[in-house]
N, C-alpha and C positions, 0 to 999 in steps of 0.2 A: 394386363394390358393399365388396371393403375395403381397397382402398385407400385410403386415407384410415388404416388402420386403426392399418394396415405401414406405411405414410408412403410406399411403392410411387410412383413417376414412371409406369408402365404395366405391366398384365399384367404378365408374368415368362415366367406359365405357359400359353400360347395356345395354341387345340385345329395348330391352323391354319399354315401354314408364316408363318415369317417372319424374315428373308434379316437383321434389326436384331439378333436371338438369335442368327444361328447361329455353335456356338459345333464347334472342326474336333479330331476327332480324327485325328489317323496313316493311319489308314482316309477319311476324309472329304478329309482333305487331298490322299489320291494318287487318291479323286473327286475333287474339282475339279482339280485339275491334267490329268485325263486329260483331262474336257470339252471347259478352254482350250488343251491341246494341241488334241487332233483336231480342232472346230472353226478354228482360225486360222490351226489348217493342212491344213486341208482335207484330211482324212486317210476322211472319203466313210462310213465306219460307226464309228458307240463305240458300247461296251453296257455299262450301268451295273449291277450289280444287287445285293437287297438285302433280307435283311429283313422283312418288316409290321412300322411310325414307327420305322425304322432312322436316317431323315432324305434319302431319292432325290432325294425331293423339293425337300426347302428348298432341300438341292447346289444342285436345277438349276436351283431360280428365286436365285436368293443370284447365282450366274455371272450371267445374261439380264440382269438391273437394270445390275444394274459394266459390260457389254456396252457398245460402241458401236449403240446402236442407229441411228444414222443410216449405216450401209451394212450392218446388219445383220435380215433379216424372220423369224421365227420365224412358223412354222408346228406350230401344238401339238391333239396329237391324242389327247382325255381322255377318250375311248370306240375301244378297240382292234378291240374287231370290227367287223369293216368287213374283207369285200370291198377286192379291189388295185381293183379299178373303184369302190369306193364312196371311198377311198385317191387316189388322179387326183381323184377330185370335190370332196373334201376341201382337200384342196392346190392345185387351180383356184377356190376357191373363196378363198378364206388367198389370195389372187396376183393376186382378181379379176377373170381370165378366166372370157369369155363357153364355155360346153360344146357344140362344137355334133354331139355327136354319143355313139356309145356306144362306136365300135369304140376297146382298150385298147389296141391299138400304132399308131394316132389323135393317140390321145390323148397319149401315151408322149411323142412326135416332135415335138407342140407345146410337151412341158411343153421338153423338150432345149432349141425356139432362144429360150424364154425366158428360160432358163434361164442360156444363153449370151450374150441384151443384156445381163442382171444383172453379170455375169461383167463381161461392160468395163468395164462402170460400175461399178468395181470394190465390187458389195453381192455377203454371202457371204448364200444362204439353207439355212438352216437346222429339217429336217423334225424333232419330238419325239413321239415315242412311246415313252407314259404308262402302264402295267401292261402293255406287252408278253406277258409271259407268256399273253394270253386275246383277243393277235394269234388270226386262224383261220391251219392251218399252209397252207395254197393262200397266200397274200398272202405274209404272210410268204419262202413259196419266193421270187413275182416276187416279192419288194425287190429281188435284185439285180438284176433289168431297174433300175432304177436309179440303182444303183450303177454302169453298162455307164453313165449322163450324167459325158463327166466331154471335160475338156482332153489332151492329151499331158503335160501338169505337177495338174494340178488336177482333181478330184472339183467340181463344182457344185449336189450337195445333198449337204450334210453329216448326217446322221441318228444321233440319239442314240434309240441305246434303253433304255426303264429299266423294269427291271422284276425280279422277286423272285427266290429262286432254280429253285422250276421252269421259266422259259424259260432258265435255266441247259441244265438236263435237256432238256423239250426239243429246243433245239440239238443235243443227240450226233446227235440221227433223223438216218439219212443220208439220207431224202432233200430234210435240210439246209445237206449238207454245204458249201453252193458256197459257200451262205448265213452260214456257220461260216468260209468258208479266208477269209472280204469282212472278215470284222471287227477289223481297221486295232490294235485300243484299247481294252481289254476290266480294268473294275474292279470292286471287289466291295467292295460300304462295312458295316464290325461291327460290332457291338452295346460296346456302351461296354466298357469294368471297371470292376469296380469302384471305386478311384480315377477314373477318366475319369466319371465315375455321381455323385462328390461330388462334383465338378471345373465341369462340370456348372451342377451345381443350382447354386452357387457364381455358377458367370458371369452366369447371364443373372439370377439378382437385382442382383447385381453390376449388369448392366443395364442397371433399371429402376431402379436408383438407389439403394439399403441395402444394406448391415453381411448376412452370412447369416446373420449367427449373434444379430442381431436379431430375423428372421425366422422359421430352425428348431435344435430343438436338433439338439446334432452327436449326438445317438439316433434323432431321429425322423427326420431328414435317411439313416442306415440303413439303417431298419429298411423307406424306402423305393428304395433301393435295391436292399436285394438279395430284397422286393418286384417287380420292374420290370425285372430281368434282362438293365440290358444296352438296354432294348429308352429311346428317347427318348420315343418321342409314351407307353409309362407313363410316366414320370419328368415327362411336365408333366399330365397327367390323375390320379395324385394326387396331386401337389405343389397342385396347384387345386385340385378339394377338399381336399385339409387344412385352407388357408389358407381353404376359406370355414369348413370344423367349425370351426375356432379365429378363427374371428372371431364368432362365434354362441357359442362361448366364453364370452371376450369372454380369453384367450389369446393372451399374443404373449410368448417363442417361443410356434411353435407344437408341442408339447411329443409323446413319444415314444408313448407313451397314445390322443393323436387319433390318430397316423400310424399306431395299432393299427386305428383301426376302419372309419377312412377305409378300410383295405385288405381289413378283412373283407367292408367293405359292397362295395365293383370284385371281389369275389370273390363275392355274395351270400346271404350267408354271414347266417345270422339270427338271431347270437350278440347277448346282448348288450355292448352298447361299453367299456368302463373306467367315463366320471362315471356310470353309469347301475347297473351293478349291485354300486359295495361298497357302499352304501352302506345301502341294502334288505335286503344281505346285515347287513353290523355288524348294527345293528339287530332281527332276526333271533336273531348270534346270541346278541345282550344279552339277551335275552326267554329266551330257552333258559336262558342259565345264571342268572338272576332267579328266572324256577321252579326248575332244579334246587338253590337256596340257598334255593326256600320247600319243597319238599321233603324237605329230610337230615332236619330235626329230628320230622318224625309229619305224617298226611294230617292230622291232627287242627287240629292250629295253620293249614292252609291252609284248610282250608276255615272255621276260623274268620272266617278274611281276606275270601271270598267273599263269602260269607256278610254280612258288613259294607259289604264295598265296593256290593254289589249293592241294599242299604238305601241307603243315600247316592245311589247314581245319577254318585257320579267313576271316573272308567279314576287310569292309572297312568303315564301315557305317563314316558318317557327322563330327562326333567326334570324330577321334580319328585318331593318325601316323602312319602311314604305314613305316620302315627304317628294309632297310637288313640287316641281321650281316654274313658276312666272317667266313668262315670255321675256321680263330679265336678265336671267341665268340667276337672278340671287336667291338662293333656297328660302323661304320661306316660317321660318321657327315655328311648331310645332305652341299650344297653347293647351295646359290641361280649363283656361275656362272658358276659352274659340268655338265655338262650335262648327262643326266637323263643314259643316252649310257652307262658312265665310270662307273654309279653305278651299274649297270646291270653284266658289265665286272671282276667283281668281288668277282660276287655267288663264294663259291667250290663248296657248298653246301646250295639246296635250304632249308633255315632254316627264319620264320620271327618273327619277339617280337609285336604284341603291350603292346602301351604305351599309354595311357590318358594322348592329352596340361597337364592336371592336373590333381590330386590329384578324389575333386570331381566335379559331373556334374551335372551343372544346368538346364533343358528340362521344359520348359510353353506345358502343357498337347491338340495333340488338337480334335476336335470330332472325335472319335475310336481310341482310345485307350485306350491300357488296360498297366496295367502293365509287363505282358507277352509280351510284341508287345516293349514293349521299354528296358525291359531286353537287349529282343534280338538285343536288334537297339547298344546297348550300348559294350555289354556284348559277343555280340557271343551269350548267350544260357541263358537262365531260370528258372534252377533247383530251389525244395523248398527254395536248400538254398541263392539263390542269393536269391530271390528274402524275405526273411529271410532280408537275409539285409539289401538289400532299404526299408523294411519296418522299420526299424529299425534308419531307419534316416531319417524317414519321415511318424511318430505317424499319422499322420492327415490321413494315405492309412488306412482302414481298412480293403477292402476286392480286389485285385488286379484286380478282375471284375469290380472296380467298381472309381475311378478315375474322379474327377470335369477338366471339360474344365476351358484353363488358367490356372490354378491351378499348380506351382512349383515341381513340384518331385528333388531332390537331387539323386547326384548316389556315394555311397560313392568310395574307392578303395575298390577289396570283401580280404578279408583276409581267407586262406585254411585252410587247415581239420584242420592242426598242431598250427594255429593263426596266422597263420604270412602273409603277404599283400602276395599280386597276384595277377602279369598285368594279 
């Protein structure tokens, strides 16, 4: 959606793990080295622990994509909620072995024979158990039976356990002490620091083919990093949403205001965003100041103005000036030193004329605007003839209902039925 707008080669913040965009912090490098060493040196058990979203699966897939596929057979278990028999059946299925019975001991012995043959052919069998914290304790306890499948020098099956911090706590149970002792290599992936998070965003944008400063302002990146708390997955979600929102606003680079808006959306808050509240608030403040200025000279002058406007039926938006015209038809010029009460006293017949400050009025489109609404604000009406004249002065406006936020609309001096200019 936003790739062309930001000149991106591909999506830099995709949620699914993509080894092409792998960023290695010191703890990520340590975890990757632990996996490579544990598998290639046939150490048996390797445990990788990290919080949700820190990149455990990305690290694992990065290794598996680069490994020698010819001599490496991967058994990937996504759902760890298995009995030990169910786990053996999964291994049999992945190795394309027939299951001839339900006896766990017989199945284990048969697996040993297969693994010995694979070992002789120079192949390595790797069992990867993701979300290991969800595996039943009984199954974890029986995993040591697989670690007993070995030669005099090497383990015949390499088991990589990938889990969240709860898995570390589970391993502390007394009944799992034998499994805990068999964990040859353990590594933890830590959340990114603030500097690493900034580097992470820049690295992925560079991989996508752009200069980071052309996509995010520094303050926008800092706001996202502060919210993400070092979790790469959260950084990806926030950056991706910021790019979508920035594309919608036609903002390049993404600003801090947009970052704050998507952070509020991420938190589920319904506060109005910076791009939506400032214009109505400014308009309300302006009207308040105008009202106060009218009230200060006295209520009689205010009531006279209101009656005059009510008779003619004209509105007083912020970009027009209302002048009171006496019965002679000659406008009375407004004087800064002349009180409003004196001006109101000159009214013989309540007639008002609306004049623009200039022949052309230009307005920047904000969220929620359409041509009908703006026409009523500027001219006090929004009929077909008025809209047609506005569109003639703004060729980029094709549909009166759709005008882009941030674009500028020019409102011309209207011409009447006979072609003469009308105020």
